[in-house]
N, C-alpha and C positions, 0 to 999 in steps of 0.2 A: 638511416636517419629518419625517414618518414614513419617507419614502424615504431621507433622509439617515441616519436612525438604522439602518435596515436595511442600508444600504451600509456603515456603520461596523461593525456587528456581524459582517457577513460578512468584512470586511477583518481584523478581530481574529481571527475563527475561522480564516481562511487563514494568519495568522501563527502561530497555535497549531499548526496542522497541520504547517507547515514546521519548527517547533521540535521537535515530537514525532517527525517523520520523521528529523531529524538525530540525536536521541537513540536512536532505534531502530537506525540505522546504526552508531552508536558501540557499542551493546551487543549487536550481533548475534552476535559470537563469544564474548564472555565470559559474558553472561547472556541466553541466547536467550528465556527465559520473560518477561523484562522487555521485550525487543524485541517479542514477541507482544502483550503488554499495550499497548504504545504503538501498535501497528498497529490493535488493536481500538478504542482511543480515537480514532484518526484516522478510522476508518470511522464511529463514532458521531457525531463532530463534523460530518463531511461530510454525513451523512444528516439530522441535526437542522437544520442551517443551509442545506441544499440547495445544497451547493457541489460542483462537479465537480472530482474530483481530477486533478492533473497526471498525464501519461502515466508519468513515471518513478516516481511514488508508487504509482499503481494497479497498476503492473507488479510491484511487490514485496509486494503484500498479497493473500493468498488470499481469494477471494470465498466459499469454502465454509466455512472454519473461522476466518478472520481471522488466520492465522499470517503472520509476516514471512518472506517467501521469500528464501532465500539459496541461489543455485545451488551444488549440490554438498553442501550441509548439510541444508537443509529442503526442497529442491526438486530433482527430477531434471530434467535438461535434455536435450532432443533437438532436433537441427537438421535441417530438411528444406530442403536447399539449392535444389532445383528450384523450390520455391514461395516461397523467401526467407522462411522461417517458423522461429520458435523456439518450442518447446513446453515450458512449465514444468509439471511435475506435482508437486503438494504431497505430501510424504511422510506427512502426517497423515491427510488426508481423501481423497486421490487425485484431486482435481479438477484438470483441465487448463486452462491458460491459454495461448492462442495469441497470439504477438506477431510482427507482421510487421516486417522490417527492410529 
């Protein structure tokens, strides 16, 4: 009974995360402060319910300040072709995120 309830709450939390991520993507250009708020809520929900974020979601949220990373706007992008590596640097806090491709 308790395991079923935990699974249900995690599923609902996952749905909320996907909805918030979609809203953040929609508002990233027009209202970036709202996109940052949505990304902050995504991190809070994931930490509270102990949910691992999907790769595409975690790649667009800064772990330092919680900003929604948009390449060219809120993040600088550097490509290291020899290592097949993309480095995103947050323009707010300067934290780097390395993503292999």
